[in-house]
PyMOL Python script that loads the backbone (N, CA, C, O; Angstrom):
from pymol import cmd

cmd.read_pdbstr("""\
ATOM      1  N   MET A   1     -90.128 -59.484   7.531  1.00  0.00           N
ATOM      2  CA  MET A   1     -88.960 -59.361   7.205  1.00  0.00           C
ATOM      3  C   MET A   1     -88.684 -57.938   7.874  1.00  0.00           C
ATOM      4  O   MET A   1     -89.678 -57.212   7.875  1.00  0.00           O
ATOM      5  N   SER A   2     -87.490 -57.377   8.463  1.00  0.00           N
ATOM      6  CA  SER A   2     -87.873 -55.798   8.492  1.00  0.00           C
ATOM      7  C   SER A   2     -87.120 -54.854   7.355  1.00  0.00           C
ATOM      8  O   SER A   2     -86.404 -55.109   6.387  1.00  0.00           O
ATOM      9  N   GLU A   3     -87.504 -53.952   7.796  1.00  0.00           N
ATOM     10  CA  GLU A   3     -87.116 -52.998   6.967  1.00  0.00           C
ATOM     11  C   GLU A   3     -85.415 -52.546   6.709  1.00  0.00           C
ATOM     12  O   GLU A   3     -84.960 -52.029   7.730  1.00  0.00           O
ATOM     13  N   PRO A   4     -84.454 -52.631   5.625  1.00  0.00           N
ATOM     14  CA  PRO A   4     -83.661 -52.477   5.492  1.00  0.00           C
ATOM     15  C   PRO A   4     -82.978 -50.773   5.937  1.00  0.00           C
ATOM     16  O   PRO A   4     -83.387 -49.706   5.479  1.00  0.00           O
ATOM     17  N   ALA A   5     -81.890 -50.962   6.910  1.00  0.00           N
ATOM     18  CA  ALA A   5     -81.032 -50.108   7.421  1.00  0.00           C
ATOM     19  C   ALA A   5     -79.856 -49.240   6.126  1.00  0.00           C
ATOM     20  O   ALA A   5     -79.348 -49.874   5.202  1.00  0.00           O
ATOM     21  N   VAL A   6     -79.628 -47.755   6.349  1.00  0.00           N
ATOM     22  CA  VAL A   6     -78.905 -47.342   5.255  1.00  0.00           C
ATOM     23  C   VAL A   6     -78.146 -46.802   6.465  1.00  0.00           C
ATOM     24  O   VAL A   6     -78.640 -46.445   7.534  1.00  0.00           O
ATOM     25  N   GLU A   7     -76.665 -46.806   6.056  1.00  0.00           N
ATOM     26  CA  GLU A   7     -75.441 -46.392   6.508  1.00  0.00           C
ATOM     27  C   GLU A   7     -74.842 -45.675   5.571  1.00  0.00           C
ATOM     28  O   GLU A   7     -74.453 -46.292   4.579  1.00  0.00           O
ATOM     29  N   ILE A   8     -74.546 -43.752   5.661  1.00  0.00           N
ATOM     30  CA  ILE A   8     -73.678 -42.973   5.358  1.00  0.00           C
ATOM     31  C   ILE A   8     -72.537 -42.460   5.669  1.00  0.00           C
ATOM     32  O   ILE A   8     -72.327 -41.250   5.752  1.00  0.00           O
ATOM     33  N   GLU A   9     -71.692 -43.376   5.869  1.00  0.00           N
ATOM     34  CA  GLU A   9     -69.869 -42.455   6.360  1.00  0.00           C
ATOM     35  C   GLU A   9     -69.469 -41.572   5.350  1.00  0.00           C
ATOM     36  O   GLU A   9     -69.564 -41.768   4.138  1.00  0.00           O
ATOM     37  N   TYR A  10     -68.974 -40.499   5.969  1.00  0.00           N
ATOM     38  CA  TYR A  10     -68.787 -39.663   5.546  1.00  0.00           C
ATOM     39  C   TYR A  10     -67.555 -38.790   6.200  1.00  0.00           C
ATOM     40  O   TYR A  10     -67.480 -38.490   7.392  1.00  0.00           O
ATOM     41  N   CYS A  11     -66.836 -38.527   5.428  1.00  0.00           N
ATOM     42  CA  CYS A  11     -65.446 -37.916   5.812  1.00  0.00           C
ATOM     43  C   CYS A  11     -65.820 -36.502   6.495  1.00  0.00           C
ATOM     44  O   CYS A  11     -66.287 -35.720   5.667  1.00  0.00           O
ATOM     45  N   VAL A  12     -65.732 -36.002   7.760  1.00  0.00           N
ATOM     46  CA  VAL A  12     -66.117 -35.401   8.065  1.00  0.00           C
ATOM     47  C   VAL A  12     -64.508 -33.469   7.910  1.00  0.00           C
ATOM     48  O   VAL A  12     -64.605 -32.243   7.858  1.00  0.00           O
ATOM     49  N   PRO A  13     -63.672 -34.239   7.911  1.00  0.00           N
ATOM     50  CA  PRO A  13     -62.222 -32.941   7.515  1.00  0.00           C
ATOM     51  C   PRO A  13     -62.248 -32.819   6.391  1.00  0.00           C
ATOM     52  O   PRO A  13     -61.429 -31.971   6.039  1.00  0.00           O
ATOM     53  N   CYS A  14     -63.085 -33.475   5.154  1.00  0.00           N
ATOM     54  CA  CYS A  14     -63.518 -33.120   3.468  1.00  0.00           C
ATOM     55  C   CYS A  14     -64.122 -32.319   3.490  1.00  0.00           C
ATOM     56  O   CYS A  14     -63.850 -31.373   2.752  1.00  0.00           O
ATOM     57  N   GLY A  15     -65.256 -32.266   4.339  1.00  0.00           N
ATOM     58  CA  GLY A  15     -66.480 -31.514   4.447  1.00  0.00           C
ATOM     59  C   GLY A  15     -67.594 -32.425   3.125  1.00  0.00           C
ATOM     60  O   GLY A  15     -67.981 -32.252   1.969  1.00  0.00           O
ATOM     61  N   PHE A  16     -67.698 -33.217   4.009  1.00  0.00           N
ATOM     62  CA  PHE A  16     -68.995 -34.170   2.546  1.00  0.00           C
ATOM     63  C   PHE A  16     -69.819 -34.105   3.564  1.00  0.00           C
ATOM     64  O   PHE A  16     -70.370 -35.206   3.550  1.00  0.00           O
ATOM     65  N   LEU A  17     -70.280 -33.452   4.508  1.00  0.00           N
ATOM     66  CA  LEU A  17     -71.582 -33.576   5.053  1.00  0.00           C
ATOM     67  C   LEU A  17     -72.585 -33.156   4.013  1.00  0.00           C
ATOM     68  O   LEU A  17     -73.638 -33.771   3.848  1.00  0.00           O
ATOM     69  N   ASP A  18     -72.261 -32.166   3.360  1.00  0.00           N
ATOM     70  CA  ASP A  18     -73.455 -31.775   2.772  1.00  0.00           C
ATOM     71  C   ASP A  18     -73.802 -32.980   1.754  1.00  0.00           C
ATOM     72  O   ASP A  18     -74.892 -33.552   1.791  1.00  0.00           O
ATOM     73  N   ARG A  19     -72.757 -33.320   0.824  1.00  0.00           N
ATOM     74  CA  ARG A  19     -73.384 -34.734   0.492  1.00  0.00           C
ATOM     75  C   ARG A  19     -73.770 -35.742   1.235  1.00  0.00           C
ATOM     76  O   ARG A  19     -74.420 -36.618   0.664  1.00  0.00           O
ATOM     77  N   ALA A  20     -73.603 -35.829   2.079  1.00  0.00           N
ATOM     78  CA  ALA A  20     -74.118 -37.249   2.996  1.00  0.00           C
ATOM     79  C   ALA A  20     -75.585 -36.754   2.936  1.00  0.00           C
ATOM     80  O   ALA A  20     -76.447 -37.550   2.564  1.00  0.00           O
ATOM     81  N   VAL A  21     -76.097 -34.813   3.461  1.00  0.00           N
ATOM     82  CA  VAL A  21     -77.405 -35.068   3.945  1.00  0.00           C
ATOM     83  C   VAL A  21     -78.142 -35.393   2.547  1.00  0.00           C
ATOM     84  O   VAL A  21     -79.247 -35.933   2.499  1.00  0.00           O
ATOM     85  N   ASP A  22     -77.578 -35.095   1.691  1.00  0.00           N
ATOM     86  CA  ASP A  22     -78.180 -34.687   0.124  1.00  0.00           C
ATOM     87  C   ASP A  22     -78.499 -36.154  -0.401  1.00  0.00           C
ATOM     88  O   ASP A  22     -79.234 -36.156  -1.389  1.00  0.00           O
ATOM     89  N   VAL A  23     -78.200 -37.078  -0.061  1.00  0.00           N
ATOM     90  CA  VAL A  23     -77.944 -38.487  -0.153  1.00  0.00           C
ATOM     91  C   VAL A  23     -79.039 -39.062   0.886  1.00  0.00           C
ATOM     92  O   VAL A  23     -79.829 -39.969   0.622  1.00  0.00           O
ATOM     93  N   GLN A  24     -78.943 -38.346   2.164  1.00  0.00           N
ATOM     94  CA  GLN A  24     -80.049 -39.058   3.295  1.00  0.00           C
ATOM     95  C   GLN A  24     -81.370 -38.643   2.892  1.00  0.00           C
ATOM     96  O   GLN A  24     -82.333 -39.410   2.903  1.00  0.00           O
ATOM     97  N   ARG A  25     -81.430 -37.237   2.478  1.00  0.00           N
ATOM     98  CA  ARG A  25     -82.760 -36.611   2.066  1.00  0.00           C
ATOM     99  C   ARG A  25     -83.757 -37.806   0.826  1.00  0.00           C
ATOM    100  O   ARG A  25     -84.715 -38.576   0.905  1.00  0.00           O
ATOM    101  N   ALA A  26     -82.826 -37.339  -0.197  1.00  0.00           N
ATOM    102  CA  ALA A  26     -82.989 -38.245  -1.268  1.00  0.00           C
ATOM    103  C   ALA A  26     -83.460 -39.769  -1.247  1.00  0.00           C
ATOM    104  O   ALA A  26     -84.428 -39.956  -1.984  1.00  0.00           O
ATOM    105  N   LEU A  27     -83.067 -40.745  -0.668  1.00  0.00           N
ATOM    106  CA  LEU A  27     -83.226 -41.481  -0.068  1.00  0.00           C
ATOM    107  C   LEU A  27     -84.890 -41.783   0.949  1.00  0.00           C
ATOM    108  O   LEU A  27     -85.929 -42.419   0.776  1.00  0.00           O
ATOM    109  N   LEU A  28     -84.368 -40.990   1.889  1.00  0.00           N
ATOM    110  CA  LEU A  28     -85.473 -40.732   2.662  1.00  0.00           C
ATOM    111  C   LEU A  28     -87.370 -40.158   1.535  1.00  0.00           C
ATOM    112  O   LEU A  28     -88.477 -40.690   1.624  1.00  0.00           O
ATOM    113  N   GLU A  29     -87.079 -39.365   0.950  1.00  0.00           N
ATOM    114  CA  GLU A  29     -88.253 -38.745  -0.102  1.00  0.00           C
ATOM    115  C   GLU A  29     -88.367 -40.098  -1.135  1.00  0.00           C
ATOM    116  O   GLU A  29     -89.357 -40.320  -1.832  1.00  0.00           O
ATOM    117  N   ARG A  30     -87.504 -40.704  -1.103  1.00  0.00           N
ATOM    118  CA  ARG A  30     -88.089 -42.015  -2.428  1.00  0.00           C
ATOM    119  C   ARG A  30     -88.700 -43.114  -1.070  1.00  0.00           C
ATOM    120  O   ARG A  30     -89.894 -43.411  -1.038  1.00  0.00           O
ATOM    121  N   PHE A  31     -87.920 -43.528  -0.229  1.00  0.00           N
ATOM    122  CA  PHE A  31     -88.143 -44.605   0.567  1.00  0.00           C
ATOM    123  C   PHE A  31     -88.915 -44.460   1.898  1.00  0.00           C
ATOM    124  O   PHE A  31     -88.875 -45.294   2.802  1.00  0.00           O
ATOM    125  N   GLY A  32     -89.357 -43.741   1.912  1.00  0.00           N
ATOM    126  CA  GLY A  32     -90.126 -43.408   3.242  1.00  0.00           C
ATOM    127  C   GLY A  32     -89.860 -43.905   4.178  1.00  0.00           C
ATOM    128  O   GLY A  32     -88.710 -43.953   4.614  1.00  0.00           O
ATOM    129  N   GLU A  33     -91.236 -44.589   4.932  1.00  0.00           N
ATOM    130  CA  GLU A  33     -91.216 -46.072   5.920  1.00  0.00           C
ATOM    131  C   GLU A  33     -90.793 -46.832   5.503  1.00  0.00           C
ATOM    132  O   GLU A  33     -90.618 -47.712   6.346  1.00  0.00           O
ATOM    133  N   ARG A  34     -90.229 -47.279   3.939  1.00  0.00           N
ATOM    134  CA  ARG A  34     -89.707 -48.669   3.754  1.00  0.00           C
ATOM    135  C   ARG A  34     -87.955 -48.937   4.415  1.00  0.00           C
ATOM    136  O   ARG A  34     -87.084 -49.799   4.535  1.00  0.00           O
ATOM    137  N   LEU A  35     -88.185 -47.871   4.622  1.00  0.00           N
ATOM    138  CA  LEU A  35     -85.974 -48.058   5.447  1.00  0.00           C
ATOM    139  C   LEU A  35     -86.631 -47.474   6.880  1.00  0.00           C
ATOM    140  O   LEU A  35     -87.495 -46.670   7.230  1.00  0.00           O
ATOM    141  N   ASP A  36     -85.606 -48.454   7.517  1.00  0.00           N
ATOM    142  CA  ASP A  36     -85.475 -48.625   8.506  1.00  0.00           C
ATOM    143  C   ASP A  36     -85.175 -47.232   9.583  1.00  0.00           C
ATOM    144  O   ASP A  36     -85.775 -46.646  10.484  1.00  0.00           O
ATOM    145  N   ARG A  37     -83.709 -47.121   8.779  1.00  0.00           N
ATOM    146  CA  ARG A  37     -83.177 -45.555   8.839  1.00  0.00           C
ATOM    147  C   ARG A  37     -82.553 -45.278   7.868  1.00  0.00           C
ATOM    148  O   ARG A  37     -82.433 -45.989   6.870  1.00  0.00           O
ATOM    149  N   VAL A  38     -81.850 -43.681   8.139  1.00  0.00           N
ATOM    150  CA  VAL A  38     -80.832 -43.859   7.233  1.00  0.00           C
ATOM    151  C   VAL A  38     -79.862 -42.654   8.325  1.00  0.00           C
ATOM    152  O   VAL A  38     -80.147 -41.577   8.847  1.00  0.00           O
ATOM    153  N   ALA A  39     -78.690 -43.481   8.298  1.00  0.00           N
ATOM    154  CA  ALA A  39     -77.847 -43.004   9.476  1.00  0.00           C
ATOM    155  C   ALA A  39     -76.420 -42.571   9.097  1.00  0.00           C
ATOM    156  O   ALA A  39     -75.566 -43.377   8.730  1.00  0.00           O
ATOM    157  N   LEU A  40     -76.176 -40.979   9.230  1.00  0.00           N
ATOM    158  CA  LEU A  40     -75.096 -40.479   9.135  1.00  0.00           C
ATOM    159  C   LEU A  40     -74.010 -40.951  10.239  1.00  0.00           C
ATOM    160  O   LEU A  40     -74.064 -40.650  11.432  1.00  0.00           O
ATOM    161  N   VAL A  41     -72.996 -41.763   9.611  1.00  0.00           N
ATOM    162  CA  VAL A  41     -72.048 -41.883  10.271  1.00  0.00           C
ATOM    163  C   VAL A  41     -70.720 -40.846   9.747  1.00  0.00           C
ATOM    164  O   VAL A  41     -70.531 -40.686   8.542  1.00  0.00           O
ATOM    165  N   THR A  42     -69.823 -40.163  10.794  1.00  0.00           N
ATOM    166  CA  THR A  42     -69.215 -39.553  10.711  1.00  0.00           C
ATOM    167  C   THR A  42     -67.689 -40.298  10.428  1.00  0.00           C
ATOM    168  O   THR A  42     -67.753 -41.450  10.855  1.00  0.00           O
ATOM    169  N   GLY A  43     -66.977 -40.140  10.118  1.00  0.00           N
ATOM    170  CA  GLY A  43     -65.353 -40.786   9.330  1.00  0.00           C
ATOM    171  C   GLY A  43     -64.266 -39.505   8.835  1.00  0.00           C
ATOM    172  O   GLY A  43     -64.252 -38.288   8.652  1.00  0.00           O
ATOM    173  N   ASP A  44     -63.681 -40.309   8.790  1.00  0.00           N
ATOM    174  CA  ASP A  44     -62.301 -39.612   8.271  1.00  0.00           C
ATOM    175  C   ASP A  44     -61.423 -40.320   7.094  1.00  0.00           C
ATOM    176  O   ASP A  44     -61.340 -41.530   6.885  1.00  0.00           O
ATOM    177  N   ARG A  45     -60.681 -39.084   6.255  1.00  0.00           N
ATOM    178  CA  ARG A  45     -59.636 -40.451   5.750  1.00  0.00           C
ATOM    179  C   ARG A  45     -60.065 -40.289   4.217  1.00  0.00           C
ATOM    180  O   ARG A  45     -59.657 -41.134   3.420  1.00  0.00           O
ATOM    181  N   GLY A  46     -60.934 -39.156   3.741  1.00  0.00           N
ATOM    182  CA  GLY A  46     -62.205 -39.332   2.408  1.00  0.00           C
ATOM    183  C   GLY A  46     -62.980 -40.067   2.233  1.00  0.00           C
ATOM    184  O   GLY A  46     -63.383 -40.384   1.114  1.00  0.00           O
ATOM    185  N   VAL A  47     -63.422 -40.569   3.404  1.00  0.00           N
ATOM    186  CA  VAL A  47     -64.368 -41.954   3.184  1.00  0.00           C
ATOM    187  C   VAL A  47     -65.733 -40.893   2.600  1.00  0.00           C
ATOM    188  O   VAL A  47     -66.008 -39.708   2.789  1.00  0.00           O
ATOM    189  N   PHE A  48     -66.411 -42.076   1.772  1.00  0.00           N
ATOM    190  CA  PHE A  48     -67.870 -41.450   1.709  1.00  0.00           C
ATOM    191  C   PHE A  48     -68.309 -43.043   0.945  1.00  0.00           C
ATOM    192  O   PHE A  48     -67.957 -43.607  -0.090  1.00  0.00           O
ATOM    193  N   GLU A  49     -69.216 -43.365   2.025  1.00  0.00           N
ATOM    194  CA  GLU A  49     -69.679 -45.068   1.886  1.00  0.00           C
ATOM    195  C   GLU A  49     -70.812 -44.937   1.791  1.00  0.00           C
ATOM    196  O   GLU A  49     -71.221 -43.946   2.396  1.00  0.00           O
ATOM    197  N   VAL A  50     -72.092 -45.918   0.920  1.00  0.00           N
ATOM    198  CA  VAL A  50     -73.329 -45.977   1.447  1.00  0.00           C
ATOM    199  C   VAL A  50     -73.378 -47.351   1.886  1.00  0.00           C
ATOM    200  O   VAL A  50     -72.239 -47.792   1.733  1.00  0.00           O
ATOM    201  N   ARG A  51     -73.985 -48.069   2.262  1.00  0.00           N
ATOM    202  CA  ARG A  51     -74.376 -49.253   2.698  1.00  0.00           C
ATOM    203  C   ARG A  51     -75.265 -49.382   2.816  1.00  0.00           C
ATOM    204  O   ARG A  51     -75.832 -48.376   3.243  1.00  0.00           O
ATOM    205  N   VAL A  52     -76.166 -50.602   2.584  1.00  0.00           N
ATOM    206  CA  VAL A  52     -77.318 -50.855   3.554  1.00  0.00           C
ATOM    207  C   VAL A  52     -77.316 -52.211   4.229  1.00  0.00           C
ATOM    208  O   VAL A  52     -76.679 -53.109   3.677  1.00  0.00           O
ATOM    209  N   ASP A  53     -77.852 -52.421   5.176  1.00  0.00           N
ATOM    210  CA  ASP A  53     -77.340 -53.506   5.988  1.00  0.00           C
ATOM    211  C   ASP A  53     -76.166 -54.067   5.860  1.00  0.00           C
ATOM    212  O   ASP A  53     -75.913 -55.152   5.337  1.00  0.00           O
ATOM    213  N   GLY A  54     -75.524 -53.392   6.296  1.00  0.00           N
ATOM    214  CA  GLY A  54     -73.905 -53.556   6.242  1.00  0.00           C
ATOM    215  C   GLY A  54     -72.913 -53.822   4.819  1.00  0.00           C
ATOM    216  O   GLY A  54     -71.688 -53.932   4.778  1.00  0.00           O
ATOM    217  N   GLU A  55     -74.053 -53.891   3.521  1.00  0.00           N
ATOM    218  CA  GLU A  55     -73.651 -54.052   2.445  1.00  0.00           C
ATOM    219  C   GLU A  55     -72.748 -52.665   1.441  1.00  0.00           C
ATOM    220  O   GLU A  55     -73.608 -52.139   0.734  1.00  0.00           O
ATOM    221  N   THR A  56     -72.071 -52.335   1.327  1.00  0.00           N
ATOM    222  CA  THR A  56     -71.935 -51.395   0.876  1.00  0.00           C
ATOM    223  C   THR A  56     -72.447 -51.336  -0.689  1.00  0.00           C
ATOM    224  O   THR A  56     -72.504 -52.297  -1.456  1.00  0.00           O
ATOM    225  N   VAL A  57     -72.698 -50.384  -0.887  1.00  0.00           N
ATOM    226  CA  VAL A  57     -73.591 -50.057  -2.280  1.00  0.00           C
ATOM    227  C   VAL A  57     -72.932 -48.659  -3.429  1.00  0.00           C
ATOM    228  O   VAL A  57     -73.033 -48.577  -4.653  1.00  0.00           O
ATOM    229  N   PHE A  58     -72.294 -47.744  -2.483  1.00  0.00           N
ATOM    230  CA  PHE A  58     -71.416 -46.940  -3.207  1.00  0.00           C
ATOM    231  C   PHE A  58     -70.332 -46.584  -2.417  1.00  0.00           C
ATOM    232  O   PHE A  58     -70.487 -46.345  -1.220  1.00  0.00           O
ATOM    233  N   GLU A  59     -69.149 -46.518  -3.013  1.00  0.00           N
ATOM    234  CA  GLU A  59     -68.131 -45.618  -2.785  1.00  0.00           C
ATOM    235  C   GLU A  59     -67.179 -44.834  -3.542  1.00  0.00           C
ATOM    236  O   GLU A  59     -66.893 -44.977  -4.731  1.00  0.00           O
ATOM    237  N   LYS A  60     -66.611 -43.787  -2.523  1.00  0.00           N
ATOM    238  CA  LYS A  60     -66.137 -42.551  -3.289  1.00  0.00           C
ATOM    239  C   LYS A  60     -65.457 -43.081  -4.559  1.00  0.00           C
ATOM    240  O   LYS A  60     -65.683 -42.359  -5.530  1.00  0.00           O
ATOM    241  N   GLY A  61     -64.936 -43.801  -4.732  1.00  0.00           N
ATOM    242  CA  GLY A  61     -64.195 -44.107  -6.058  1.00  0.00           C
ATOM    243  C   GLY A  61     -64.768 -44.205  -7.549  1.00  0.00           C
ATOM    244  O   GLY A  61     -64.346 -44.108  -8.701  1.00  0.00           O
ATOM    245  N   ASP A  62     -66.210 -44.503  -6.740  1.00  0.00           N
ATOM    246  CA  ASP A  62     -67.385 -44.431  -7.765  1.00  0.00           C
ATOM    247  C   ASP A  62     -67.907 -43.209  -8.287  1.00  0.00           C
ATOM    248  O   ASP A  62     -67.629 -42.224  -7.603  1.00  0.00           O
ATOM    249  N   ASP A  63     -68.693 -42.972  -9.473  1.00  0.00           N
ATOM    250  CA  ASP A  63     -68.827 -41.830 -10.018  1.00  0.00           C
ATOM    251  C   ASP A  63     -70.027 -41.134  -8.384  1.00  0.00           C
ATOM    252  O   ASP A  63     -70.615 -41.945  -7.668  1.00  0.00           O
ATOM    253  N   TYR A  64     -70.093 -40.068  -8.221  1.00  0.00           N
ATOM    254  CA  TYR A  64     -70.924 -39.643  -7.180  1.00  0.00           C
ATOM    255  C   TYR A  64     -72.145 -39.052  -8.066  1.00  0.00           C
ATOM    256  O   TYR A  64     -72.063 -38.104  -8.846  1.00  0.00           O
ATOM    257  N   ASP A  65     -73.453 -39.930  -7.730  1.00  0.00           N
ATOM    258  CA  ASP A  65     -74.313 -39.170  -8.281  1.00  0.00           C
ATOM    259  C   ASP A  65     -75.715 -39.784  -7.622  1.00  0.00           C
ATOM    260  O   ASP A  65     -76.139 -40.934  -7.737  1.00  0.00           O
ATOM    261  N   VAL A  66     -76.213 -38.841  -7.010  1.00  0.00           N
ATOM    262  CA  VAL A  66     -77.266 -38.865  -6.215  1.00  0.00           C
ATOM    263  C   VAL A  66     -78.468 -40.254  -6.285  1.00  0.00           C
ATOM    264  O   VAL A  66     -78.939 -41.143  -5.576  1.00  0.00           O
ATOM    265  N   GLU A  67     -78.540 -39.676  -7.703  1.00  0.00           N
ATOM    266  CA  GLU A  67     -79.596 -40.754  -8.340  1.00  0.00           C
ATOM    267  C   GLU A  67     -79.674 -42.064  -8.456  1.00  0.00           C
ATOM    268  O   GLU A  67     -80.583 -42.895  -8.448  1.00  0.00           O
ATOM    269  N   GLY A  68     -77.629 -42.078  -8.654  1.00  0.00           N
ATOM    270  CA  GLY A  68     -77.339 -43.233  -8.979  1.00  0.00           C
ATOM    271  C   GLY A  68     -77.320 -44.282  -7.792  1.00  0.00           C
ATOM    272  O   GLY A  68     -77.619 -45.474  -7.870  1.00  0.00           O
ATOM    273  N   ILE A  69     -76.886 -43.550  -6.631  1.00  0.00           N
ATOM    274  CA  ILE A  69     -76.940 -44.010  -5.609  1.00  0.00           C
ATOM    275  C   ILE A  69     -78.493 -44.393  -4.633  1.00  0.00           C
ATOM    276  O   ILE A  69     -78.698 -45.313  -3.841  1.00  0.00           O
ATOM    277  N   THR A  70     -79.198 -43.518  -4.988  1.00  0.00           N
ATOM    278  CA  THR A  70     -80.427 -43.983  -4.742  1.00  0.00           C
ATOM    279  C   THR A  70     -81.226 -46.001  -5.368  1.00  0.00           C
ATOM    280  O   THR A  70     -81.838 -46.895  -4.783  1.00  0.00           O
ATOM    281  N   ASP A  71     -80.732 -45.806  -6.697  1.00  0.00           N
ATOM    282  CA  ASP A  71     -81.106 -46.432  -7.717  1.00  0.00           C
ATOM    283  C   ASP A  71     -80.297 -48.015  -7.478  1.00  0.00           C
ATOM    284  O   ASP A  71     -80.633 -49.142  -7.842  1.00  0.00           O
ATOM    285  N   ALA A  72     -78.966 -47.469  -6.620  1.00  0.00           N
ATOM    286  CA  ALA A  72     -78.246 -49.260  -5.898  1.00  0.00           C
ATOM    287  C   ALA A  72     -79.086 -49.036  -4.767  1.00  0.00           C
ATOM    288  O   ALA A  72     -79.147 -50.221  -4.438  1.00  0.00           O
ATOM    289  N   VAL A  73     -79.837 -48.407  -3.845  1.00  0.00           N
ATOM    290  CA  VAL A  73     -80.114 -48.739  -2.667  1.00  0.00           C
ATOM    291  C   VAL A  73     -81.837 -49.130  -2.768  1.00  0.00           C
ATOM    292  O   VAL A  73     -82.602 -49.501  -1.878  1.00  0.00           O
ATOM    293  N   ALA A  74     -82.083 -48.873  -4.259  1.00  0.00           N
ATOM    294  CA  ALA A  74     -83.868 -49.605  -4.450  1.00  0.00           C
ATOM    295  C   ALA A  74     -83.265 -50.720  -4.659  1.00  0.00           C
ATOM    296  O   ALA A  74     -83.737 -51.403  -3.751  1.00  0.00           O
ATOM    297  N   GLU A  75     -82.413 -51.512  -5.328  1.00  0.00           N
ATOM    298  CA  GLU A  75     -82.049 -53.103  -5.804  1.00  0.00           C
ATOM    299  C   GLU A  75     -81.967 -53.663  -4.436  1.00  0.00           C
ATOM    300  O   GLU A  75     -82.596 -54.720  -4.441  1.00  0.00           O
ATOM    301  N   ARG A  76     -81.370 -53.373  -3.039  1.00  0.00           N
ATOM    302  CA  ARG A  76     -81.570 -53.695  -1.992  1.00  0.00           C
ATOM    303  C   ARG A  76     -83.042 -53.320  -1.464  1.00  0.00           C
ATOM    304  O   ARG A  76     -83.606 -54.270  -0.920  1.00  0.00           O
ATOM    305  N   VAL A  77     -83.560 -52.473  -1.502  1.00  0.00           N
ATOM    306  CA  VAL A  77     -84.842 -52.236  -0.629  1.00  0.00           C
ATOM    307  C   VAL A  77     -85.877 -53.100  -1.610  1.00  0.00           C
ATOM    308  O   VAL A  77     -86.821 -53.642  -1.036  1.00  0.00           O
ATOM    309  N   GLY A  78     -85.771 -53.244  -2.895  1.00  0.00           N
ATOM    310  CA  GLY A  78     -86.628 -54.205  -3.393  1.00  0.00           C
ATOM    311  C   GLY A  78     -86.392 -55.511  -3.183  1.00  0.00           C
ATOM    312  O   GLY A  78     -87.409 -56.180  -3.002  1.00  0.00           O
ATOM    313  N   ALA A  79     -85.389 -56.068  -3.152  1.00  0.00           N
ATOM    314  CA  ALA A  79     -85.211 -57.328  -2.218  1.00  0.00           C
ATOM    315  C   ALA A  79     -85.450 -58.025  -1.023  1.00  0.00           C
ATOM    316  O   ALA A  79     -85.426 -59.223  -0.741  1.00  0.00           O
ATOM    317  N   ALA A  80     -85.829 -56.393   0.000  1.00  0.00           N
ATOM    318  CA  ALA A  80     -85.756 -56.649   1.067  1.00  0.00           C
ATOM    319  C   ALA A  80     -87.589 -57.134   1.153  1.00  0.00           C
ATOM    320  O   ALA A  80     -88.097 -58.069   1.772  1.00  0.00           O
ATOM    321  N   ALA A  81     -88.029 -56.423   0.558  1.00  0.00           N
ATOM    322  CA  ALA A  81     -89.645 -56.186   0.145  1.00  0.00           C
ATOM    323  C   ALA A  81     -89.728 -57.579   0.141  1.00  0.00           C
ATOM    324  O   ALA A  81     -90.795 -58.133  -0.123  1.00  0.00           O
TER     325      ALA A  81
END
""", "prot")
cmd.dss("prot")
cmd.show_as("cartoon", "prot")
cmd.util.cbc("prot")
cmd.orient("prot")
């Protein structure tokens, strides 16, 4: 089975790049080679969404917490292992 792919879609006009990079860095530090990729996807209209293999694990309406997001991804990474 292949490693999971993560996408972080963020609103460019909203200035969410720093937030997206923080999440990307945390995921790469925690999971390293257990992920196929952690891609940043540009968006607009206030979007901030994290997906693992196309399944949303975090949306902007949820409390923004890097550790909470990495924990949500961990559930999918563990399931893929």
